[in-house]
N, C-alpha and C positions, 0 to 999 in steps of 0.2 A: 927281437922287439923289446922296447923299453918305454920309459915315459915320454920319450921324444917321438914315438911311433904316432903317425897321423892316422889314428883309428876313429872311425866313425860308426857307433854301435846303436844308433837309434834314429830311425827314419821311417816313413810311411809311403805306400803306394796306393794305387787306385783299388787294390784289393780291400782297403779299409778306408781311410779318410784322406789320402794323398791324392794328388792330380797326375802324377806320372806313372808309368808301367815299371814293374821291377827291371826290365831291360834298359830302360832309359835312366832309371836311378843308378844301375850299375855303370854305366857309361859316364854319367855325370860324376860319380864319386871317383873313377878312374882319371878323368880329365882334371879333377880338383886336387889330385894328389894323395887321394885316400890310399892307405896302405893296408888296411884291415877294415872290412866292411860288414855290416849286418842290417837286413831289413826286419823291422820290427812292428809289422802291422798289428792293429788292435784286435786282440782276441781271435785271431785267425791266422792259419798257417798255408793258406791256399797260394800264396805268391812264393813260397820258399824255394820249391823246385826250380821255378823261373829265374828267381835271383841267383841261386846257386850256380845254375848253368851258364847264365849271362856272366857272372863274375869269373867263372872258371875259363870262359872263352877269352875274357880280357886279362888273365893272368893276376886276378885281383884275389888275395886271400879273403875267405868269407866264412863267417860264423852264422849259423842258423839264429833266428831270434823271433821273438813275440812280445807284445806288451799287454799285459792282463789288466783289466779293470778290477778294483777291489773296493769294497766298501769297509772303511775303518773309521771309527768314531763318528759314523753318520756323515762322513764326506767321501768323496771318491779319491782313491790314490792309485798310481799305476806302478805295477811290478814288471820289469823287463826281464825275460828269460833269454839266456845266451848259450849257444853251443849244445842245445838239446836235440834229441831224436825228435825229428819233425813228423815222424810216423808213429809215435808211442801212443798205444790206445788210451791210456789214461789222460794223457794231455789232451788229445784229440776229444775225448768225451767231456772233460772239464770245460774246454773252450766252447763246445757246442752248447752246454747248459749256460754258460755265461752270456752267450749271444742271444739267448731266449729272452723274449720280452722287448727286444728293441723296436719291433714294428708298432707294438702297443703304445710304448712309450712315445714314438714319433707321431702317432695319430693324436695323442693326448697334447703333444707339443703344438701340433697344427691347430687344435681346437682352442688352445690358449692364445695363439696368435689371431685366430679368426674373431675372438672377443674384442681385440682392439683394432679390428677392421682390416687385418691382413689375411685374405682369402686364398685359398689353394695352396698354402705353404707346403703340404705333405706331397702333392703331386709335383710341385716345383723342385722340391729337395730330391726327389727320386732321380730327377734328370742328371744329378751330379753323383749318383751312387754307382759304383762299379760292382758292389756286392749288395744287394738289397737286404740281406741278413745283417749288414752292419751300417744301417742308416743312423746318422749321428747329428749332433749340433752343427758339425762342420758343413754338412751338406745343406742344412737350412741356412746357414750364414751365407753360403755362396749363392744361394737363390735370392736371399733378400739383398745382397749386393747387385746382383745381375738385374733384379727387377726394380731397382732404384730406391728401395726403401731405405737403405743405409749406404753410406760412401765406401765403407771397408769392412772386413770381418770383424775388427776390434770394435767397431760401433754397434755391430749386430749383438756381440755378446754383451756389451754393456748395457744396452737398452732392452734386450728381449730375452737372453738365453742364460744368464746367471740367476742364482737363487734370489726369489723375491720378484722376478721379472715374469712378464705374461708367458713366454714360451718355455720356461723352465720347468721340468718334470724330473724329479729324482728317480733313480734306478737303483735297485738292490743288485749289486755286483757279487763277485766271488768273495769268499772270506779271505783274509791275508794268508793263514795257514793253508787253505786250499791251494792257492795260487803258488805259493813256494814249493808245496808238496808235488803239484803236477810238474813243475820245472825240474826239480831235484830228482824225482823218480824218473824222469826221462833223459837223465844224464846231463842236464844243464845247470847253469849258475843263475840264481835269482838275485836281481839288482833293483834297489829302489829308484825309480825314474824321478828326475828332476824335483827333489824334495824341497826346494825353495818355493815351489809353487802352491804348496798345500796351505789351507787356512787353518793351520794348527799353532797353538801357542807353544812356549818352550816345554811344558809338561806334556802336551799331546805329542810333540815331535819326539821326545825322549821315549815315550811309550811306544810310538810306532817303531823306532829303531830298536828298542829292547825286545818287542814281541817279533819283530822281524828275524833278529838274531836266534831268538829261541826256536823259531821254526826251522832254522837251517839257512836262512839267507846269508849270502856272502859278500854282496857288493853294493855300491851306491854310486850314482851319477854325480861326479864333482864338476866336470866341464859339460855344460849343456846349454842349449840356446835360451832357456828361460832364466839362467843364473847370470848374476852381475859379479863384479870383482869381490865384493864382501861375501857372497855365496861361495864362490870358488875356494876362498880361505876358510870359512866355516866348515864346509863339508869335507875339505881335506882334512881338517882337524877331527872330524867325526870318524874318518877312517881310522885314525890313531885310537880314539877313545873307544870305539865299538870293534875295533880289530876287523876292519871291512876292507876289501879291495876297491879300487877306484876305477869308474868307467868314464867314458867320454863319448858324446853323442849328440848331434845337432837338433835332433826331433824335427828334421826336414820334412815338410808336407808339400810345398809348392813353391815355384820361383817367385810367384807373386804374393804369398801370404807369410812365408817363414821369415823370422827375424835373423837368421843366419844360415848359410849354405853348407852343404855337405862339405866336410873337411876343413871349415874355416875357423874352428875353435882353436883358443890357445891350447898349447900342450899341457898335459898333467904336470903338476909340480913334482920334484924329485924325492919329496917326503913320503909319497904313497906308493904303493904296489899296484900296478895296472890289473885289471880283471884277466887280461890276455896272458899274463904270465902264468895263469893257472889253467888256461883253456888251450894250451898248444896242441894237445892231442885231438882237439875238436875242431881245428881250423881245417876247412876245405881249401885245398891249394890246387 
């Protein structure tokens, strides 16, 4: 495996906020030519065994994965874990505590939406939740589209679910050091997910990467659905500057909602070292 490997190491199933089962995602990845796959549900490992078994049945090499929600500089960032022991007690307990408070947050979101005339949003969102412990903004967005309040998920977020809008409620997630430690203690590699998405200026971004490295983080997503060509170049450069490995993942959630499909990203540039080069012993075949 090298930089030309069609790896997709970031996607979501119904276990968090995706719309497809782990089994269907495995088949979609295989059909799309993915050569190395990981399911990275938000703050949850409940789909890992299903994904691993489905991938194995298809002859699709698989890395265990998770995406952990982190509060950094008063915003939410995401750290992907790859190749960890998905039964590790410290990781499981850390994720359990991170999931805590989602229901209360969701009810507060619904209350904010009710104040602008959108009633029953909490109950509506629950219809889209595969795991009630992981109710999220994406589930509210699907409900508001289905009920005709907005035409698509993007409109929902712009009008109702981002900071300063009626349905936005901040949540205190894990600390950056905690997330990296849970991943590394369980034998995995910590990777900064889609860094181009975060509302950080150059100083804040530099602080994120510096602290991430200090805690033992090793990788960054260079190729991801949220990045444009300039981001590809920028974060490939960060791999050199911060001595990080490069990852690649679509962040696929749904055929109807996601901006790119499993396995459809450009290849990593030849100037970087892929994360999978250092995770060979963790790949399930």
